[in-house]
C-alpha positions as YAML, in Angstrom:
chain: A
units: angstrom
residues:
- id: 1
  name: UNK
  ca: [4.94, 19.09, 2.90]
- id: 2
  name: UNK
  ca: [4.39, 19.75, -0.78]
- id: 3
  name: UNK
  ca: [5.64, 17.48, -3.57]
- id: 4
  name: UNK
  ca: [5.58, 18.93, -7.07]
- id: 5
  name: UNK
  ca: [5.73, 16.71, -10.14]
- id: 6
  name: UNK
  ca: [7.09, 18.30, -13.31]
- id: 7
  name: UNK
  ca: [7.44, 15.39, -15.72]
- id: 8
  name: UNK
  ca: [7.72, 14.80, -19.44]
- id: 9
  name: UNK
  ca: [8.01, 11.49, -21.27]
- id: 10
  name: UNK
  ca: [8.21, 9.25, -18.19]
- id: 11
  name: UNK
  ca: [6.76, 5.76, -18.73]
- id: 12
  name: UNK
  ca: [3.91, 7.02, -20.89]
- id: 13
  name: UNK
  ca: [3.32, 10.30, -19.04]
- id: 14
  name: UNK
  ca: [3.57, 12.85, -21.83]
- id: 15
  name: UNK
  ca: [3.43, 15.83, -19.48]
- id: 16
  name: UNK
  ca: [2.45, 16.31, -15.86]
- id: 17
  name: UNK
  ca: [2.71, 19.49, -13.81]
- id: 18
  name: UNK
  ca: [0.97, 18.98, -10.47]
- id: 19
  name: UNK
  ca: [1.64, 19.67, -6.80]
- id: 20
  name: UNK
  ca: [0.45, 17.36, -4.03]
- id: 21
  name: UNK
  ca: [-0.17, 19.28, -0.80]
- id: 22
  name: UNK
  ca: [0.40, 17.12, 2.28]
- id: 23
  name: UNK
  ca: [0.01, 20.01, 4.74]
- id: 24
  name: UNK
  ca: [-2.20, 18.70, 7.56]
- id: 25
  name: UNK
  ca: [-2.16, 15.19, 6.04]
- id: 26
  name: UNK
  ca: [0.01, 12.14, 6.58]
- id: 27
  name: UNK
  ca: [-0.81, 10.33, 3.37]
- id: 28
  name: UNK
  ca: [-2.44, 10.91, 0.01]
- id: 29
  name: UNK
  ca: [-3.98, 8.02, -1.90]
- id: 30
  name: UNK
  ca: [-4.17, 8.25, -5.68]
- id: 31
  name: UNK
  ca: [-7.21, 6.26, -6.82]
- id: 32
  name: UNK
  ca: [-8.36, 6.34, -10.42]
- id: 33
  name: UNK
  ca: [-9.34, 4.02, -13.30]
- id: 34
  name: UNK
  ca: [-6.84, 1.88, -15.17]
- id: 35
  name: UNK
  ca: [-4.73, 3.70, -17.73]
- id: 36
  name: UNK
  ca: [-4.57, 7.05, -15.91]
- id: 37
  name: UNK
  ca: [-0.82, 7.14, -15.07]
- id: 38
  name: UNK
  ca: [-0.79, 5.71, -11.52]
- id: 39
  name: UNK
  ca: [1.84, 3.06, -12.27]
- id: 40
  name: UNK
  ca: [3.88, 5.50, -14.37]
- id: 41
  name: UNK
  ca: [3.88, 7.99, -11.49]
- id: 42
  name: UNK
  ca: [5.02, 5.25, -9.08]
- id: 43
  name: UNK
  ca: [7.79, 4.06, -11.45]
- id: 44
  name: UNK
  ca: [9.05, 7.61, -11.91]
- id: 45
  name: UNK
  ca: [9.07, 8.26, -8.16]
- id: 46
  name: UNK
  ca: [10.81, 4.94, -7.51]
- id: 47
  name: UNK
  ca: [13.47, 5.86, -10.08]
- id: 48
  name: UNK
  ca: [14.22, 9.02, -8.11]
- id: 49
  name: UNK
  ca: [14.44, 6.99, -4.87]
- id: 50
  name: UNK
  ca: [16.75, 4.44, -6.54]
- id: 51
  name: UNK
  ca: [18.81, 7.18, -8.26]
- id: 52
  name: UNK
  ca: [17.94, 5.79, -11.70]
- id: 53
  name: UNK
  ca: [17.04, 7.63, -14.89]
- id: 54
  name: UNK
  ca: [13.38, 7.60, -15.91]
- id: 55
  name: UNK
  ca: [12.49, 6.87, -19.51]
- id: 56
  name: UNK
  ca: [9.70, 6.62, -22.03]
- id: 57
  name: UNK
  ca: [9.19, 2.94, -22.80]
- id: 58
  name: UNK
  ca: [7.17, 3.58, -25.95]
- id: 59
  name: UNK
  ca: [9.67, 5.91, -27.68]
- id: 60
  name: UNK
  ca: [13.16, 5.86, -26.16]
- id: 61
  name: UNK
  ca: [14.26, 8.72, -28.43]
- id: 62
  name: UNK
  ca: [12.07, 11.17, -26.47]
- id: 63
  name: UNK
  ca: [13.87, 13.41, -23.99]
- id: 64
  name: UNK
  ca: [12.75, 12.70, -20.44]
- id: 65
  name: UNK
  ca: [12.26, 15.45, -17.87]
- id: 66
  name: UNK
  ca: [11.87, 14.54, -14.20]
- id: 67
  name: UNK
  ca: [11.75, 17.32, -11.64]
- id: 68
  name: UNK
  ca: [10.22, 16.37, -8.26]
- id: 69
  name: UNK
  ca: [11.00, 19.00, -5.62]
- id: 70
  name: UNK
  ca: [9.80, 18.63, -2.03]
- id: 71
  name: UNK
  ca: [8.88, 21.96, -0.41]
- id: 72
  name: UNK
  ca: [10.63, 23.72, -3.28]
- id: 73
  name: UNK
  ca: [13.96, 21.89, -2.78]
- id: 74
  name: UNK
  ca: [15.48, 18.97, -4.64]
- id: 75
  name: UNK
  ca: [13.94, 15.76, -3.32]
- id: 76
  name: UNK
  ca: [16.12, 13.18, -1.60]
- id: 77
  name: UNK
  ca: [15.47, 9.45, -1.58]
- id: 78
  name: UNK
  ca: [14.64, 9.41, 2.15]
- id: 79
  name: UNK
  ca: [11.77, 11.91, 1.68]
- id: 80
  name: UNK
  ca: [9.68, 9.74, -0.64]
- id: 81
  name: UNK
  ca: [8.21, 6.24, -0.51]
- id: 82
  name: UNK
  ca: [6.22, 4.21, -3.01]
- id: 83
  name: UNK
  ca: [3.76, 1.52, -1.93]
- id: 84
  name: UNK
  ca: [2.59, -0.85, -4.66]
- id: 85
  name: UNK
  ca: [-0.39, -3.10, -4.31]
...
């Protein structure tokens, strides 16, 4: 499974264009220092799961773009899960 993130202005993420490749894996853990978008990525993914609009909390006038296809197709809420610690 491949999950592509094409985001703009989502909870402090100015722009992100990255594809996670789960082929041969069951889980991917994102581990990085504070302030490197982990929580913003989780909030944006959870918005998709909950069928809510994502937003930029710093400047609400910015246009938000959230495109998260799974294997090249529009993601559905039952394909994704967010675990918060």
